[in-house]
C-alpha positions as CSV (number, residue, x, y, z in Angstrom):
1,M,37.5,-0.5,4.0
2,G,40.7,-0.4,5.9
3,E,42.1,-3.3,4.0
4,V,40.9,-2.0,0.6
5,L,42.3,1.5,1.2
6,D,45.7,0.4,2.6
7,A,48.8,2.4,2.3
8,A,49.5,1.5,-1.3
9,A,45.9,2.2,-2.4
10,V,46.0,5.7,-0.7
11,R,49.2,6.5,-2.6
12,R,47.5,5.3,-5.9
13,W,44.4,7.4,-5.2
14,C,46.3,10.6,-4.4
15,R,48.4,10.3,-7.5
16,L,45.4,9.3,-9.7
17,A,43.3,12.2,-8.4
18,A,46.1,14.6,-9.0
19,D,46.6,13.4,-12.5
20,A,42.8,13.5,-13.2
21,L,42.6,17.1,-11.9
22,G,45.6,17.9,-14.1
23,R,43.7,16.7,-17.2
24,T,40.4,18.5,-16.2
25,R,41.7,21.6,-14.5
26,A,41.2,23.9,-17.6
27,G,37.6,22.8,-17.8
28,I,37.1,23.4,-14.1
29,D,38.8,26.7,-14.2
30,A,36.4,27.8,-17.0
31,L,33.4,27.2,-14.6
32,N,34.9,29.4,-11.8
33,V,32.6,32.3,-11.0
34,F,32.2,31.8,-7.2
35,P,33.3,33.1,-4.7
36,V,35.3,35.3,-7.2
37,P,35.6,34.7,-11.0
38,D,39.4,34.3,-11.0
39,G,39.4,31.1,-13.1
40,D,41.8,29.1,-11.0
41,T,39.7,26.6,-9.0
42,G,40.8,23.5,-11.0
43,T,44.4,24.7,-10.9
44,N,44.2,25.2,-7.1
45,L,42.7,21.7,-6.5
46,H,45.4,20.2,-8.8
47,L,48.2,21.9,-7.0
48,T,46.8,21.0,-3.6
49,L,46.7,17.3,-4.4
50,L,50.1,17.4,-6.1
51,A,51.6,18.8,-2.8
52,A,50.0,15.9,-1.0
53,A,51.3,13.3,-3.5
54,E,54.8,14.8,-3.2
55,R,54.7,14.5,0.5
56,L,53.7,10.8,0.2
57,D,56.5,10.2,-2.2
58,G,58.9,11.0,0.6
59,L,57.7,8.0,2.7
60,S,59.3,4.6,2.6
61,E,57.4,1.8,1.0
62,D,56.8,0.0,4.3
63,T,55.1,3.0,6.0
64,D,51.9,1.9,7.8
65,T,48.5,2.9,6.6
66,A,47.7,5.3,9.4
67,T,50.9,7.3,8.8
68,V,50.2,7.4,5.1
69,W,46.7,8.8,5.7
70,R,48.1,11.3,8.1
71,T,50.8,12.4,5.7
72,L,48.3,12.8,2.9
73,A,46.3,15.2,5.0
74,Q,49.3,17.1,6.2
75,G,50.7,17.4,2.7
76,A,47.3,18.9,1.5
77,L,47.2,21.2,4.4
78,F,50.7,22.5,3.7
79,G,50.2,22.8,0.0
80,A,46.6,24.0,-0.1
81,R,45.9,26.7,-2.7
82,G,42.9,28.9,-2.8
83,N,39.5,28.6,-1.1
84,S,38.8,25.2,-2.8
85,G,42.2,23.7,-2.0
86,V,41.9,24.6,1.7
87,I,38.4,23.0,1.9
88,L,39.8,19.9,0.1
89,S,42.6,19.6,2.6
90,Q,40.0,19.6,5.4
91,M,38.0,16.9,3.6
92,L,41.2,14.8,3.4
93,R,41.9,15.3,7.1
94,G,38.3,14.1,7.9
95,M,38.7,11.0,5.8
96,A,42.2,10.3,7.3
97,D,40.9,10.4,10.8
98,V,38.4,7.6,10.1
99,L,40.0,5.5,7.4
100,G,43.5,5.7,9.0
101,A,41.9,4.0,12.0
102,G,40.2,1.3,9.9
103,G,36.8,2.9,9.7
104,G,34.3,2.8,6.9
105,L,33.9,5.1,3.9
106,D,30.4,6.3,5.0
107,A,31.8,7.4,8.4
108,A,34.9,8.9,6.7
109,L,32.8,11.1,4.3
110,R,30.5,12.2,7.0
111,N,33.4,13.3,9.1
112,A,35.0,15.0,6.1
113,S,31.8,16.9,5.5
114,D,31.4,17.9,9.1
115,L,35.0,19.2,9.3
116,A,34.8,21.0,6.0
117,Y,31.6,22.8,7.0
118,G,33.1,23.7,10.4
119,A,36.1,25.3,8.7
120,V,34.1,27.7,6.6
121,V,32.8,30.7,8.7
122,H,29.9,31.4,6.3
123,P,29.2,28.2,4.3
124,V,27.2,28.6,1.1
125,E,24.9,26.0,-0.4
126,G,25.4,25.0,-4.0
127,T,29.1,24.6,-3.5
128,M,31.5,21.7,-3.0
129,L,30.5,21.8,0.7
130,S,26.9,20.8,0.0
131,V,27.9,18.3,-2.7
132,L,30.2,16.6,-0.3
133,R,27.5,16.5,2.3
134,E,25.0,14.9,-0.1
135,A,27.7,12.3,-1.2
136,A,28.3,11.5,2.5
137,Q,24.6,11.1,3.2
138,A,24.2,8.8,0.2
139,T,27.0,6.4,1.1
140,P,25.4,3.2,2.4
141,H,26.6,1.8,5.7
142,D,28.4,-1.6,5.7
143,A,28.2,-1.9,1.9
144,D,31.0,-3.4,-0.1
145,P,33.6,-0.7,-0.6
146,P,33.1,-0.4,-4.4
147,V,29.4,-0.1,-3.9
148,A,29.8,2.5,-1.3
149,A,32.3,4.5,-3.3
150,W,30.3,4.5,-6.5
151,A,27.1,5.4,-4.6
152,A,28.9,8.5,-3.3
153,V,30.1,9.4,-6.8
154,E,26.6,9.0,-8.2
155,R,25.0,11.3,-5.6
156,A,27.8,13.8,-6.0
157,R,27.3,14.0,-9.7
158,D,23.6,14.5,-9.3
159,A,24.1,17.2,-6.6
160,L,26.6,18.9,-8.9
161,R,24.0,19.2,-11.7
162,H,21.7,20.9,-9.2
163,T,24.1,23.5,-7.8
164,P,22.8,26.3,-10.1
165,E,19.4,25.9,-8.4
166,R,21.0,26.6,-5.0
167,L,23.4,29.4,-5.9
168,D,22.1,32.2,-8.1
169,V,25.4,33.4,-9.5
170,L,25.9,29.9,-11.0
171,A,22.5,30.0,-12.7
172,R,23.1,33.5,-14.1
173,N,26.4,32.3,-15.7
174,G,25.1,28.9,-16.9
175,V,27.6,26.9,-14.9
176,V,27.8,24.4,-12.2
177,D,30.0,25.0,-9.2
178,A,33.7,24.7,-10.1
179,G,34.8,23.4,-6.7
180,A,32.1,20.8,-6.7
181,A,33.1,19.7,-10.2
182,G,36.6,19.1,-8.9
183,L,35.3,17.2,-5.9
184,C,33.5,14.8,-8.2
185,V,36.7,14.1,-10.0
186,V,38.4,13.4,-6.7
187,L,35.6,11.1,-5.5
188,E,35.5,9.3,-8.9
189,S,39.2,8.7,-8.7
190,L,38.7,7.2,-5.2
191,A,35.9,4.9,-6.5
192,A,38.2,3.8,-9.4
193,V,41.0,2.7,-7.0
194,V,38.6,0.9,-4.7
195,S,36.8,-0.9,-7.5
196,G,39.4,-1.3,-10.1
197,E,37.1,0.3,-12.7
198,F,39.0,3.2,-14.1
199,P,37.0,5.7,-16.3
200,E,38.4,6.6,-19.7
201,T,37.6,10.3,-19.1
202,Y,36.4,12.4,-16.2
203,E,33.3,14.5,-17.0
204,V,33.4,18.2,-16.4
205,P,30.1,20.0,-17.4
206,R,30.6,22.9,-19.7
207,R,29.0,26.4,-19.5
208,S,25.5,26.6,-21.0
209,Q,25.6,28.4,-24.4
210,D,22.4,30.2,-23.3
211,H,24.4,32.1,-20.6
212,P,27.4,34.2,-21.6
213,P,29.7,35.0,-18.7
214,E,28.8,38.0,-16.7
215,A,31.2,40.9,-16.5
216,P,33.1,40.8,-13.2
217,P,31.9,43.4,-10.7
218,A,34.1,46.4,-10.1
219,A,36.1,46.3,-7.0
220,G,34.4,48.1,-4.1
221,P,35.2,48.8,-0.5
222,D,33.7,45.5,0.6
223,G,34.8,43.5,-2.5
224,G,37.7,41.5,-1.0
225,A,40.2,42.4,-3.7
226,Y,43.0,40.3,-2.3
227,E,43.4,36.7,-1.4
228,V,45.5,36.2,1.7
229,M,46.8,32.8,2.7
230,Y,49.3,31.6,5.3
231,L,50.2,28.7,7.5
232,L,49.9,29.6,11.2
233,D,51.5,28.1,14.3
234,A,49.0,28.9,17.0
235,G,46.8,27.4,19.8
236,E,43.1,26.6,19.5
237,G,42.0,29.6,21.6
238,A,44.0,32.1,19.5
239,V,42.5,30.7,16.3
240,A,39.0,31.3,17.6
241,D,39.8,35.0,18.1
242,L,41.6,35.1,14.7
243,R,38.4,33.8,12.9
244,A,36.4,36.6,14.5
245,E,38.9,39.2,13.5
246,L,39.3,38.0,9.9
247,D,35.6,37.7,9.5
248,A,35.3,41.4,10.2
249,L,38.0,42.1,7.6
250,G,36.7,40.1,4.6
251,D,34.9,37.1,3.2
252,S,35.5,33.6,1.9
253,L,37.1,32.9,5.2
254,V,38.4,29.4,5.8
255,V,40.6,28.3,8.7
256,V,41.5,24.6,8.8
257,G,44.0,22.4,10.7
258,G,44.6,21.5,14.3
259,D,47.3,20.4,16.7
260,G,48.9,23.8,16.5
261,L,49.1,24.1,12.7
262,W,46.5,25.9,10.7
263,N,45.9,27.0,7.1
264,V,44.3,30.4,6.9
265,H,42.5,31.8,3.8
266,V,40.5,35.0,3.4
267,H,39.5,37.5,0.7
268,T,40.0,41.1,2.0
269,D,40.7,44.6,0.9
270,D,43.3,45.0,3.6
271,A,46.0,42.3,3.1
272,G,48.3,43.9,5.7
273,A,45.6,43.8,8.4
274,A,44.9,40.1,7.7
275,I,48.6,39.3,8.1
276,E,48.9,41.4,11.2
277,A,46.0,39.5,12.7
278,G,47.9,36.3,12.1
279,L,50.9,37.8,13.9
280,R,48.8,38.5,16.9
281,A,47.4,34.9,16.9
282,G,50.8,33.1,16.5
283,R,53.5,32.6,13.9
284,P,52.4,33.0,10.3
285,H,54.6,31.6,7.6
286,R,54.3,30.5,3.9
287,L,52.5,33.7,3.2
288,R,50.8,34.3,-0.2
289,V,48.9,37.4,-1.3
290,S,47.1,37.4,-4.7
291,Y,45.4,40.3,-6.4
292,L,41.9,39.1,-7.3
293,D,40.5,42.2,-9.1
294,A,41.2,41.9,-12.9
295,A,40.5,45.6,-13.4
296,E,43.4,47.6,-14.7
297,H,45.5,49.5,-12.3
298,R,46.8,52.7,-13.7
299,A,49.2,55.3,-12.2
300,A,51.5,57.9,-13.6
301,R,55.0,56.5,-13.7
302,R,58.4,57.5,-15.1
303,T,60.3,55.4,-17.6
304,G,63.5,53.4,-16.9
305,R,64.8,51.1,-14.2
306,G,63.7,51.7,-10.6
307,V,64.2,50.1,-7.2
308,V,61.5,50.1,-4.4
309,A,62.8,49.4,-0.9
310,V,60.7,48.9,2.2
311,T,62.1,49.7,5.7
312,A,60.9,50.1,9.3
313,A,64.2,51.8,10.2
314,E,63.8,55.5,9.7
315,G,67.6,56.1,9.9
316,L,68.1,54.0,6.8
317,V,65.8,56.0,4.6
318,G,68.5,58.5,3.5
319,L,71.0,55.7,2.9
320,L,68.5,53.7,0.7
321,E,67.7,56.8,-1.2
322,E,71.4,57.6,-1.8
323,H,71.6,54.2,-3.5
324,G,68.8,55.2,-5.8
325,A,65.8,53.4,-4.1
326,R,62.3,54.8,-3.8
327,V,61.6,54.1,-0.1
328,V,58.3,52.9,1.4
329,R,58.3,53.5,5.1
330,R,56.5,51.2,7.4
331,T,55.7,51.2,11.1
332,P,57.7,48.6,13.0
333,G,55.5,45.5,13.4
334,H,53.2,46.4,10.5
335,T,53.2,45.7,6.8
336,P,52.7,48.5,4.3
337,A,49.4,48.6,2.5
338,L,49.3,46.8,-0.8
339,A,48.0,49.9,-2.6
340,E,50.9,51.9,-1.2
341,L,53.5,49.4,-2.5
342,S,51.6,49.1,-5.9
343,D,51.7,52.9,-6.3
344,A,55.4,53.0,-5.4
345,I,56.2,50.4,-8.1
346,A,54.1,52.2,-10.7
347,A,55.9,55.5,-9.9
348,A,59.4,53.9,-9.9
349,G,59.7,53.0,-13.6
350,D,58.9,50.5,-16.3
351,D,61.4,47.9,-14.9
352,V,61.2,47.8,-11.1
353,I,63.0,45.7,-8.5
354,V,61.3,45.5,-5.1
355,L,63.3,45.0,-1.9
356,P,61.1,43.9,1.2
357,D,62.7,43.9,4.6
358,D,60.6,41.2,6.4
359,E,58.9,37.9,5.6
360,T,55.4,39.4,6.0
361,V,56.4,42.3,3.7
362,L,57.7,39.9,1.2
363,A,54.3,38.4,0.6
364,V,52.7,41.8,0.1
365,A,55.6,42.8,-2.2
366,E,55.0,39.8,-4.4
367,A,51.3,40.6,-4.7
368,A,52.1,44.2,-5.6
369,A,54.6,43.0,-8.2
370,R,52.0,40.7,-9.8
371,R,49.5,43.6,-9.8
372,A,52.1,45.8,-11.5
373,R,52.8,43.2,-14.2
374,E,49.1,43.2,-15.1
375,D,49.6,46.9,-15.8
376,G,52.6,46.3,-18.1
377,V,55.4,46.9,-15.6
378,R,58.3,44.5,-15.6
379,A,58.5,43.9,-11.8
380,A,60.6,41.5,-9.8
381,V,60.9,40.9,-6.1
382,V,64.3,40.1,-4.4
383,P,63.4,37.7,-1.6
384,A,65.0,39.8,1.1
385,K,63.8,39.4,4.7
386,A,65.9,41.9,6.6
387,S,67.2,45.4,6.1
388,V,70.8,44.2,5.9
389,Q,69.8,42.0,2.9
390,C,68.2,45.1,1.3
391,L,71.5,47.0,1.7
392,A,73.5,44.1,0.3
393,A,71.3,43.9,-2.8
394,L,71.4,47.6,-3.4
395,A,75.2,47.6,-3.1
396,V,75.4,45.5,-6.3
397,H,72.5,47.1,-8.2
398,D,73.6,48.3,-11.6
399,P,70.9,50.0,-13.8
400,L,73.1,49.6,-16.9
401,R,72.9,45.8,-16.7
402,R,70.1,43.7,-18.4
403,F,67.1,43.7,-16.1
404,E,67.3,39.9,-15.5
405,D,71.0,40.0,-14.8
406,D,70.5,42.8,-12.3
407,V,67.7,40.9,-10.5
408,I,69.9,37.8,-10.3
409,A,72.9,39.7,-8.9
410,M,70.8,41.4,-6.3
411,T,69.1,38.2,-5.3
412,H,72.5,36.5,-5.0
413,A,73.8,39.3,-2.8
414,A,70.7,39.2,-0.5
415,G,70.9,35.4,-0.3
416,A,74.6,35.5,0.6
417,T,73.9,37.8,3.5
418,R,73.0,36.1,6.8
419,S,70.9,38.2,9.1
420,G,70.8,38.5,12.9
421,R,69.3,40.8,15.4
422,L,68.9,41.6,19.1
423,E,65.6,41.7,20.8
424,T,64.4,42.3,24.4
425,A,62.1,39.5,25.6
426,R,58.7,40.9,26.6
427,G,57.5,37.9,28.5
428,E,58.3,34.3,29.4
429,A,58.6,32.0,26.5
430,V,60.2,28.7,25.5
431,T,62.9,29.1,22.8
432,S,65.1,26.6,21.0
433,V,67.9,27.4,23.5
434,G,65.8,27.4,26.6
435,M,63.4,29.6,28.6
436,C,63.6,33.4,28.4
437,R,62.1,35.8,30.8
438,P,61.0,39.5,30.6
439,G,64.0,41.8,30.0
440,D,66.4,39.1,28.7
441,V,68.4,40.0,25.6
442,L,67.7,37.5,22.8
443,G,70.2,37.0,20.0
444,L,68.6,35.7,16.8
445,V,70.3,34.2,13.7
446,D,68.2,34.0,10.5
447,G,65.0,34.3,12.6
448,D,65.8,31.7,15.2
449,V,66.9,32.4,18.8
450,A,70.5,31.4,19.1
451,V,71.5,32.9,22.5
452,I,69.9,34.4,25.6
453,G,71.8,36.8,27.9
454,A,71.7,39.9,29.9
455,D,74.5,42.0,28.3
456,P,73.7,43.3,24.8
457,P,77.3,43.6,23.6
458,A,78.1,40.1,24.8
459,V,75.0,38.7,23.1
460,A,75.7,40.6,19.9
461,A,79.3,39.2,19.9
462,T,78.0,35.7,20.2
463,V,75.5,36.2,17.4
464,V,78.3,37.5,15.1
465,D,80.5,34.6,16.0
466,R,77.7,32.2,15.0
467,M,77.2,34.0,11.7
468,L,80.8,34.3,10.6
469,S,82.4,31.9,8.3
470,A,85.9,31.6,6.8
471,G,84.7,33.5,3.7
472,S,83.0,36.3,5.5
473,E,84.1,39.7,4.2
474,L,81.7,42.4,5.6
475,V,79.7,42.7,8.8
476,T,77.0,45.4,8.8
477,L,75.7,46.7,12.1
478,I,72.5,48.8,12.2
479,V,72.0,50.4,15.6
480,G,68.5,51.0,16.9
481,D,67.1,53.6,19.2
482,G,67.6,52.8,22.9
483,A,70.7,50.7,22.2
484,P,73.7,51.1,24.6
485,E,75.9,53.9,23.3
486,D,78.9,51.7,23.1
487,L,77.1,48.7,21.6
488,A,78.4,49.0,18.0
489,D,81.9,50.1,19.2
490,R,82.3,47.1,21.4
491,V,81.2,44.6,18.7
492,R,83.5,46.3,16.2
493,D,86.5,46.3,18.5
494,R,86.0,42.6,19.3
495,L,85.8,41.8,15.5
496,H,88.9,43.7,14.8
497,A,90.7,41.6,17.4
498,V,89.6,38.2,16.3
499,R,88.9,38.8,12.5
500,P,91.0,41.8,11.3
501,D,90.3,40.7,7.7
502,V,86.6,41.5,8.1
503,E,85.3,44.9,7.2
504,V,82.8,46.5,9.6
505,A,80.1,49.0,8.5
506,V,78.0,50.8,11.1
507,Y,74.8,52.7,10.5
508,H,72.2,54.3,12.7
509,G,68.8,52.8,11.7
510,G,66.7,54.3,14.4
511,Q,64.5,51.2,14.7
512,D,62.8,50.9,18.1
513,R,62.2,47.2,18.4
514,H,65.7,45.8,17.7
515,P,68.7,47.4,19.4
516,L,70.9,45.9,16.7
517,L,70.5,44.5,13.3
518,I,73.4,42.4,12.0
519,G,74.4,41.3,8.5
520,V,77.3,39.1,7.5
521,E,78.3,38.9,3.8
């Protein structure tokens, strides 16, 4: 099998499977009733494999087979979309572990099934998990690769037809499992590459005419109204605790990955708590929050253009409001509730621009904007990740401009603003510039530690030096509670000495975690 599925064949399979899912995704989406009837399973599988294919396209033609398999699995992990995409990424990892080492297809599919089942906290029969397991069990040992591959496809197709017998919601809706239907397309693409027998079409069973689709249930307190996904840098021990914490928060929980990188997926009513759990476990990134409930969200709102700004700096509330923003306050280290942001957008106007102040808040803001758009609000999110970027965006806000032009101008202003901050180290840690110890002053530039020191003004001056460029015009300093009284004055005096052409603006933000927030425009 190792010779048959060499590096070139793996590339062909990934691209063929992605293309096949692209052609069948609408039919697969139409089957989607479990775990939620959001009609995107085929799309999610397609996008997951497209991400893997794009990662493979970045490799040189002479890359060895083991590296190609590993890259395929990593690309799927990074690009996994939805519950089905995350499970598919774990399946690919299981196959890569075996086939990348020259093993057989039967062992690869069994390993894929074991890893996929292990990733789902509460596996359900009658889904792509059980279909994968049956395909793996039916794959003969030591058979010729084409025989083994088509045997897996035949059993998968048969198991797909029987999924309604194992999962009641499928039977009530007259459909087979959508994820399992997509899995059959992926396996059939694999068999085609191995055997050279390419099907003209890929079969996706349609909904039975005897079973009209059920009305989706109304959202309830345990309904899991939001899909939260993120990549997580964390150790194995922390992930075990995270699984338990997220299991208590929601359902459809899948955590896949290894070697310090994980893909986390959960349906929950408390998106903020799910993100905060990731923050406690490690470093979440690539956050996505989607509103799953299709029920209309209604709230009284005024007409016109509005801006919603989020901040953890109490001292900035008045300044943001002076610039015309409706402010959503958040506690430092916590994200605002999705419902709170949604209500603020609904109350702000018919055209609303949202300004988050942190990467985790950005994900929730995007979900709230999508929810608002379902309710007829024209909402856009400026991808700001710091308070200084919010201020820069508000400075160019013009409600008399066309909405799209205003969003572009504010996005450009936020993007042109570099952000820095000071933090006090709470414990020993390895950073990109060396080891830090409790009490050390850390200077961060655009989220990365750039300098470690003991004197806050000296560290702040170094951070500003790293951020300045020849075209810099404005430095914004937002002073936090507990900062040395002369911190801003000393930074401003030094700037006036070395860059008299740069304007300096100082505000008291009152934030408790960061003695100083810095922006350079």
